[in-house]
Structures are given as C-alpha cells and as structure tokens.
N, C-alpha and C positions, 0 to 999 in steps of 0.2 A: 364568869357570867357577864354579859353585855349590859349596857345601860338600857333601861326600859325607854321605849319609844312613847311619844305623845299620840295617843289614839284618837282619831276622830271618826265618829260613826253617824250614819244617816239612818233614820227610821222613817220611812215613807209610808204615807197611807192617805186615804180619802178622809178618814175620821169624820164621817157622816151619820151620826155624831160619834165623838170620842166616847169609848166605853171603859168600863173597869178593866176589861181584858187589855185594851190598849195602855192604860196606865200602869198595869202590872208589867207588861213588856218594857215601857219607858223606865220604870224604877229599877228594874233588874239590869237593864243595859247600862243605865248611868251608874249604878252601883259597882258593877262588876267588869264591864267590858270596854269602857272608853273613858277618855279624859274630857272630851267634848261631844255632845250628842245633838245633832241637828234633826229635829222633828220636822220633816218636809211634808207639807200638806198640799196633796196633788189636786189639780183641776179635775181630772178624770170625768170628763162629760159623758163618757160611755156609761157610767153608773147612775146618770141623772140625779145628781145630789139633791137632797131637800134644802140644804143650807148653801148659801153662796161661799166662795173661797175665803172671802173676807170673814164671814160668820164662822166658819170652820176653824180657821187660824186663830181667831180671838177665842174660841172656846177651848181649843188646845192650849193656848197661852194662859189662860185663866186657870185651867185644870193643872198645869204643871208648875204654877207659881209656887205653891207650898213645897213641891218636891225640890225645887231649886235650892231651898235652904237647908234640906236634910241630906245632900249628896255633895260630894266633892267635885263631881263632874259638872262642867258648864253646860246648860241646856238653852238651845234657842229654838225658836219656831220660825219656819220660813216656808211661805207658799212657793210653789214652783209649777211652771207649765211646759217644762222642757223633758227631754230623756233623763230618766233617773241617773244614768252614769254621768251625764253632763251636770246634773246637780252635785253628785258625789265629787267630781273633778273640781267644781267651782269652790267647794269647801276643803279640798285636798283630803278627802275622806279615805280611810283605810278599809272601812267595814261598812256593809249594808246590814242593818238589822231587820229580820223578818220574823213574825210570829206564825206559828203553826198551832191550830187548834185540833185537827183531826186529820186522818189519812187522806181525807178528800182535799185538803189544802196542798198536800205534797206534790201532787202531779203538776199543778199550775206553778208552784213556787220552784220546782225542779227545773221546768222549761224556762222560766224567767231567769233563774240563776245562770243557766247555760248560756243564754243569749247575752246577758250582761257580762258574763266572763269573756265571750268573744268580743265584746266591745272594749273591755279594760280588764286585763288579767292581773293588774296590780290591786284591785279592789276585791276583798273577800266578802262573800255573803255568810252571815251567821244566823242560824235559826234558833229560836228560843220557843220551847214548848210551853203553851199556855198551862197554868196551873189548873188544878182540878176544877175548882170552883168557877173558873172563867172559860173552860174549854168550849162551851156551847154558845158563848155570847158572840153575836155578830151585829154590827150596826143595822143591817137589813132586817134582822129579827126584832131588834129593840124598836125600830120605827114601825113594823108591823104590829107589835103587841101594843104600842102606844096608840096607833090608829084605830085599834079595835078595843080601846078603853081598858087595857090590861095595865097591870101595875109593873113598872119597870125600875122601881127603886133599887132593886138588887143587881142591876146590871150597869147602873150609870150612877154619877154622883148626883147628890140632891140638886146642885145647880144645873146640870145638864138635863136632869129630869123636868125641872121647871122650864128651861129653854125648849125643850122638844115638845112638851104638853102645850106650851103657848103657841108654838109654830104650827102644830098640827090641828089644834082645836079652835 
C-alpha cells in the first residue's frame, strides 16, 4: 500500500448565514476526508446576500473556531471572488466538498461538477448527504423564517441566531 497523500479540500458556499447543516458538512469533511479544509466564502452577488462578504467570512470563522480544536484537520476560512476552480488551484486542492440536502439539489450540483471537471480534471468533487435533522435547512429558509418572526434556534447556532435577528429586525 502506498503512502497516504496530504489531502486539501475546498468547501465553497455563500454561507448567508452559516447554518447547522453547513457546520455538519464541515465537521464531517474535516474529520474524515481531508488534512486541510479551506472554507471558501463566495461573493455570489446573484443570490443578493443579506450579509457582506466580510460579515459572512467572520461569522464562518467564529463558528468553526471551536471545531478547529476537536479535529486533526487544519481549517481555514477564505473569501473568494473568482472561479471555484481557480480558488481550488490557489490552494492546491484535491477535493471540492459539496453538501446535498435533497434530490432537488442534485441536478444543479451534477451540472456544476461536470463544468468544473472540464476546467480541471485533477480535482474531484465529493458529495456529502445532509444528515436527517439538517436535510431541510437552507440559509434562504432560515432568513425567511427570521424575517417573519419565527424561531430559528434549531437551524443555526445561538450566535448566528443573535446576529441574524439583529440584522433583520
């Protein structure tokens, strides 16, 4: 058996805001799939984010701070405004981590993976299924529930709950 390779993974997303579903994917990827995980916070103006890129990156950094002590994997947070494959090449990544919640996610992810593979065949995309309790969580739904004065505490950390409520109300 050959010597194991040092694996670098990119987990891209808008994280507007970061949810318990995102944190679950981050924890599982850091624990089982890579030696270094770059959480790449995307500009993604097409989604009209509620939070600025700086605010989202700071929120993600704060949320993963505790996780950094419990896994052997190095975790860094890095905003980006370029093609995902350029971001992956910048960090010499081997893997792109993507989370899937439902079958509706698959079509989009399938197309994006195909395009990314055409840009760089050396970088693999790995899909992690959301665990049962996080399958229906999306940042968009969390923001909508919060805007309509609903309780979001089961979907985000207490800190994100406070930040989101302060931003919306």
